[in-house]
C-alpha positions in Angstrom: 110.3 228.3 125.5 109.0 227.3 122.1 105.7 225.5 121.8 106.7 221.7 121.9 103.7 221.2 119.9 105.5 222.9 116.9 107.1 221.7 114.0 110.4 220.2 114.4 110.2 219.8 118.1 109.8 216.8 120.2 106.4 216.1 121.6 106.0 215.6 125.4 105.0 212.3 127.0 104.3 211.6 130.4 105.7 208.2 132.1 102.0 206.9 132.4 101.6 207.5 128.5 104.8 206.0 128.1 103.8 202.9 129.8 100.8 202.5 127.9 102.6 202.9 124.6 105.1 200.2 125.7 102.2 197.7 126.3 100.7 198.6 122.7 100.9 196.6 119.7 103.3 198.8 118.3 105.7 200.1 121.2 107.9 202.9 120.3 111.9 203.0 120.1 112.9 204.2 123.4 116.4 205.8 123.3 118.2 206.7 126.6 120.6 209.4 126.2 121.9 209.0 129.9 125.6 208.1 130.8 126.8 204.7 131.7 127.3 205.7 135.5 123.7 206.9 135.3 122.4 203.6 133.7 124.2 201.8 136.7 122.0 203.5 139.1 118.5 203.4 137.4 118.0 201.1 134.4 115.0 201.7 132.4 113.0 198.3 132.0 112.7 197.1 128.8 114.4 197.4 125.4 116.3 200.5 125.1 118.9 202.0 122.7 121.5 203.6 124.7 123.1 206.6 123.0 125.3 208.2 125.5 125.5 212.2 124.6 129.4 212.1 125.7 129.9 209.4 123.2 128.1 210.9 120.1 131.2 210.8 118.0 131.1 206.8 118.3 127.6 206.4 117.4 126.8 209.4 115.2 127.7 207.9 111.7 125.4 205.0 112.1 122.4 206.9 113.8 120.1 206.9 110.4 120.0 203.1 110.1 118.9 203.0 114.0 115.6 204.8 113.0 112.4 204.1 110.7 110.0 206.5 110.0 107.1 204.0 110.6 108.2 203.7 114.3 107.6 206.4 116.9 110.7 207.3 118.8 110.8 208.4 122.7 113.8 209.8 124.0 114.6 209.8 127.7 117.5 211.2 130.2 117.4 211.7 133.9 114.9 214.6 134.1 114.0 215.4 130.3 116.2 218.3 129.5 119.1 216.4 127.5 116.7 214.0 125.9 114.5 217.1 124.7 117.8 218.7 123.2 118.6 215.3 121.7 115.0 214.9 120.1 115.2 218.6 118.7 118.7 217.6 117.2 117.4 214.4 115.9 114.3 215.9 114.1 116.5 218.5 112.7 118.6 215.6 111.1 115.6 213.3 110.2 112.4 215.5 110.2 110.4 212.5 109.2 110.5 210.8 112.5 107.9 211.2 115.1 109.7 211.9 118.3 108.5 212.2 122.0 110.3 213.3 125.0 109.5 211.6 128.1 108.7 214.4 130.5 110.5 214.2 133.9 112.8 211.5 132.6 113.7 208.3 134.4 112.8 210.1 137.6 109.4 210.7 136.6 109.1 207.0 135.5 110.3 206.0 139.1 107.6 208.2 140.8 104.6 207.8 138.5 105.2 204.1 137.2 107.7 202.0 138.6 108.9 202.8 142.3 111.6 199.8 141.9 113.6 202.2 139.5 115.9 204.0 142.0 115.9 207.8 142.0 119.3 209.7 141.9 
């Protein structure tokens, strides 16, 4: 597997690190790429941009307007795999962005930060 610190790849971020970033004066933009039925099972707390991968054709054209190079982006999914793939794609489209991938996804958030978020 490529080194995630290499140019053009999302940087890994733990759930505890994300929690600290969300409480900072400049919180990141959080993008959740899970499907609607997954959101119904386990909602990520706080402001999130929901971009389900299965609906990419519906939101892809407006994607550049959603991001700013001066705000970090954290992508998440259930376990961190789909979000990592999306993060790689996003950086290929907009290499000026600073993209982080939540390692372990919403599942890690549930076990490491907020046990009230159901696991599935």
